[in-house]
C-alpha positions as CSV (number, residue, x, y, z in Angstrom):
1,X,103.4,77.5,76.8
2,X,105.3,74.5,78.7
3,X,108.5,75.4,80.3
4,X,110.9,72.7,79.9
5,X,114.2,72.5,82.1
6,X,116.9,70.2,80.2
7,X,119.9,69.2,82.2
8,X,123.0,67.7,80.3
9,X,126.4,68.5,80.7
10,X,126.5,67.8,76.7
11,X,125.7,71.3,74.9
12,X,125.4,69.2,71.7
13,X,122.5,67.2,73.3
14,X,120.9,69.9,75.2
15,X,120.7,72.0,71.4
16,X,119.4,68.7,69.8
17,X,116.3,68.2,72.3
18,X,115.8,72.1,72.1
19,X,115.5,71.3,68.2
20,X,112.6,68.7,68.9
21,X,110.8,70.9,71.4
22,X,110.8,74.5,70.9
23,X,108.7,73.6,67.1
24,X,106.3,71.8,69.3
25,X,105.5,74.7,71.8
26,X,107.9,73.9,74.4
27,X,109.9,77.0,76.0
28,X,113.4,75.5,76.9
29,X,115.7,76.4,79.4
30,X,119.1,74.7,80.1
31,X,121.3,73.6,83.1
32,X,124.9,72.3,82.3
33,X,125.5,70.4,85.8
34,X,123.5,69.0,88.3
35,X,124.1,72.0,90.9
36,X,122.9,74.3,88.4
37,X,119.8,72.3,87.6
38,X,118.9,72.2,91.5
39,X,119.4,76.1,92.1
40,X,117.4,76.5,89.1
41,X,114.5,74.8,90.3
42,X,114.8,76.4,93.8
43,X,114.5,79.9,92.3
44,X,112.3,79.2,89.4
45,X,109.4,77.7,87.8
46,X,109.2,74.3,85.6
47,X,106.5,72.3,84.1
48,X,108.4,69.6,83.0
49,X,112.7,68.4,83.7
50,X,114.3,66.2,81.4
51,X,117.7,64.9,83.6
52,X,120.6,63.1,82.1
53,X,122.0,60.8,84.6
54,X,125.8,60.5,83.5
55,X,126.9,63.7,84.6
56,X,130.4,64.7,86.4
57,X,129.9,66.0,89.8
58,X,126.3,65.7,91.2
59,X,124.7,62.6,89.1
60,X,121.3,62.7,87.6
61,X,120.3,60.5,90.7
62,X,121.2,63.1,93.1
63,X,119.8,65.5,91.3
64,X,116.2,63.7,91.0
65,X,116.5,63.4,94.8
66,X,117.5,66.8,95.5
67,X,114.7,68.1,93.1
68,X,111.9,65.7,95.0
69,X,113.0,67.4,97.9
70,X,111.6,71.0,97.2
71,X,109.3,70.3,94.1
72,X,106.8,67.6,92.6
73,X,107.7,69.0,88.9
74,X,107.6,66.0,86.6
75,X,110.9,64.5,86.1
76,X,112.2,62.2,82.7
77,X,115.3,60.8,83.5
78,X,117.5,60.5,79.7
79,X,120.0,57.9,79.6
80,X,122.3,55.7,77.7
81,X,121.9,53.2,80.3
82,X,119.4,50.7,79.6
83,X,120.0,48.0,83.0
84,X,117.0,47.2,84.9
85,X,118.7,48.3,88.0
86,X,119.3,52.1,86.7
87,X,115.9,52.3,85.5
88,X,114.2,51.2,88.9
89,X,116.7,53.1,90.8
90,X,115.8,56.4,88.9
91,X,112.0,55.8,89.5
92,X,112.4,54.8,93.2
93,X,114.4,58.1,93.6
94,X,111.2,60.0,92.2
95,X,111.6,60.0,88.5
96,X,108.1,59.9,86.8
97,X,109.4,58.3,83.2
98,X,112.7,57.8,81.4
99,X,113.8,57.3,77.7
100,X,117.2,55.8,76.8
101,X,119.5,57.5,74.0
102,X,119.5,57.7,71.1
103,X,115.5,58.4,71.2
104,X,113.0,59.0,68.8
105,X,111.7,62.7,68.9
106,X,108.2,61.8,68.7
107,X,108.6,59.2,71.4
108,X,110.2,61.9,73.7
109,X,107.3,64.4,73.0
110,X,104.6,61.9,73.3
111,X,106.1,60.7,76.5
112,X,106.4,64.5,77.8
113,X,102.6,65.0,76.8
114,X,101.6,62.0,78.5
115,X,103.3,63.0,81.6
116,X,102.0,66.5,81.6
117,X,98.3,65.5,81.1
118,X,98.6,62.9,83.9
119,X,99.8,65.9,86.2
120,X,96.9,68.2,85.0
121,X,94.4,65.4,86.1
122,X,96.1,65.5,89.8
123,X,95.7,69.1,89.9
124,X,94.1,69.7,93.2
125,X,95.5,71.3,96.4
126,X,94.0,71.6,99.6
127,X,95.0,73.9,102.6
128,X,93.1,73.7,105.9
129,X,90.0,73.5,104.0
130,X,90.4,75.7,101.3
131,X,90.6,73.3,97.9
132,X,92.0,74.6,94.6
133,X,90.3,72.5,92.1
134,X,92.3,73.0,88.7
135,X,90.0,70.3,86.9
136,X,86.9,71.8,87.5
137,X,88.0,75.3,87.9
138,X,86.6,75.7,91.0
139,X,87.9,77.5,94.4
140,X,85.9,76.3,97.6
141,X,86.2,76.8,101.7
142,X,84.5,74.2,103.8
143,X,82.6,73.1,100.7
144,X,81.0,76.3,99.7
145,X,82.5,78.2,96.6
146,X,84.3,81.0,96.3
147,X,84.1,83.0,92.9
148,X,87.2,84.3,91.4
149,X,88.1,86.1,87.9
150,X,89.9,83.7,85.8
151,X,93.3,85.3,86.6
152,X,92.7,85.5,90.3
153,X,92.4,81.8,90.3
154,X,95.0,81.0,88.5
155,X,97.5,83.5,90.5
156,X,96.1,81.8,93.9
157,X,96.5,78.5,92.1
158,X,100.0,78.7,91.4
159,X,100.9,79.9,94.5
160,X,99.2,77.0,96.4
161,X,100.7,74.7,94.3
162,X,104.5,76.2,94.9
163,X,104.3,77.0,98.7
164,X,106.8,78.7,100.5
165,X,108.6,80.3,97.4
166,X,108.8,84.1,96.8
167,X,107.7,85.1,93.6
168,X,108.1,88.7,92.3
169,X,105.9,90.6,90.1
170,X,107.6,90.0,87.2
171,X,107.6,86.2,87.6
172,X,103.6,85.9,88.0
173,X,103.1,88.3,85.1
174,X,105.6,85.8,83.0
175,X,103.7,82.7,84.7
176,X,100.1,84.0,84.6
177,X,99.5,86.9,81.8
178,X,102.5,85.3,79.6
179,X,105.9,86.1,78.8
180,X,105.1,88.5,76.4
181,X,102.4,90.3,78.0
182,X,102.8,94.3,78.8
183,X,100.9,93.8,82.1
184,X,102.5,95.9,84.6
185,X,103.2,95.2,88.6
186,X,100.0,97.1,89.8
187,X,98.1,94.9,88.0
188,X,99.2,92.0,90.1
189,X,98.2,93.9,93.1
190,X,95.1,94.6,92.3
191,X,94.6,90.9,91.4
192,X,95.9,89.8,94.6
193,X,93.8,92.6,96.6
194,X,90.5,91.8,95.1
195,X,91.4,88.0,95.5
196,X,92.0,88.4,99.1
197,X,89.0,90.3,99.7
198,X,86.6,87.6,98.2
199,X,88.5,84.7,100.1
200,X,88.7,86.6,103.3
201,X,84.6,87.1,103.1
202,X,84.5,83.4,103.4
203,X,85.9,83.4,106.6
204,X,89.1,81.6,105.6
205,X,92.6,83.4,107.0
206,X,94.0,84.0,103.7
207,X,96.4,86.7,105.2
208,X,98.0,83.8,107.2
209,X,98.5,82.1,104.1
210,X,98.8,84.4,101.4
211,X,101.5,86.8,102.2
212,X,103.4,89.9,101.0
213,X,107.2,89.8,101.0
214,X,107.8,93.7,101.0
215,X,110.1,95.1,98.5
216,X,109.8,91.4,96.8
217,X,106.7,89.9,96.0
218,X,104.5,87.2,97.6
219,X,104.4,83.8,98.9
220,X,102.0,81.0,99.7
221,X,102.7,79.9,103.1
222,X,101.9,75.8,103.3
223,X,101.1,75.8,107.1
224,X,100.8,78.5,110.1
225,X,100.6,75.8,112.4
226,X,103.6,74.6,114.8
């Protein structure tokens, strides 16, 4: 299920977008201010952000710039302003697309789906010779494949794509197994232990990167080099 963050200071607009998206399988979470949106991106995980420009306090442009400093999540600017300079400004600050109010529900969903497809096609990440290739479902180190179960592959892929953030076991269960899963925390620990052992056997220093935060969960450290 795709998780979307809806950022708008008008509850009516958030309710309207939810009405469009939730029947299409999107899971929506709201932020009614720019500050709240940035904080949610810092501590959570989203597949796409719909971001209103004209908000009191922190504007959509400022939010976009702040999000880009911490995340590559796709951003669609939602605006009532059609001026070319406003659109160009948003794109230069890191937005991936824009749509103007009032918008057609089918067009909004089509733009979101197109952006998500493009993001998936670029789904490859590398750390010091360890390459996670989401398109081909393959993990390699120095060109040699490492065999993982689907869930092990999903766990390390998610962590490598979201470095330097701590995820607790409950968050990983929701992200990998699904919101309604009855999977328990020790299942996460078991998958992590097995995954580490397989990658360690390839001579990649997995323990330097996939780290346990005691009493909390796990994080992927982007680089151990000074």
